[in-house]
Structure formats: C-alpha cells, structure tokens
N, C-alpha and C positions, 0 to 999 in steps of 0.2 A: 150521701158522699165517694165519690170514689180516691182509690187509691194516689191520685199522683196528689190531689189534692191538702190529704190528712202527713206526704211525707214531706210537702211546702211550708204547711204548720209549725209540722212537729221542728221545724232548721231553725224557719227564726223563732220559735219562741226559743232556743236551741241558743241563736246568734241571741237572742237580746236576753237572757240570765249572763251567757259570755258580756256581758257587756258592762252590764251591772258588775256582776264581782268582779270584773278587771277595773271600775271605777274604785270600789272598796277599797282592796286595796292600794289603786296607786292612793287614794286619801289614805290609809294607812302608815303606805311610805311615806307620805309627806311632812308625816307628824312629828315637831318635833318637844322634847320634852325634857328639859332643863331642870335641876333639882339642883340644893341648894342645902348642905351637908355638913357636916364634922371633921366630915373630908375631902372638904370642897363643892367644887362646882362643878355635875357634870350634868354631860347634855350628850343625847339619844340621839 
C-alpha cells in the first residue's frame, strides 16, 4: 500500500468515528429525564 492510500484510510476512519461520537452526543442531549420526588417534579 502506498502512503496516500494509508492517509485516505485514516481520514475515513476518523470521519466515521467522529460521526458515531456525534450521534452518541446528540442522543445523550435529547434524552428527557423526569424525576418525581418529595420536592416535586424535576425535569432535566
């Protein structure tokens, strides 16, 4: 394999990892946590 092919593979892998990390971040941000306790209702 030549050097350019290795660079392209590394860039593609980094893009895929970044995409999945962003998806996980967005999924975490979009969760709605509703807690009912003694102090009332808390929404995070």
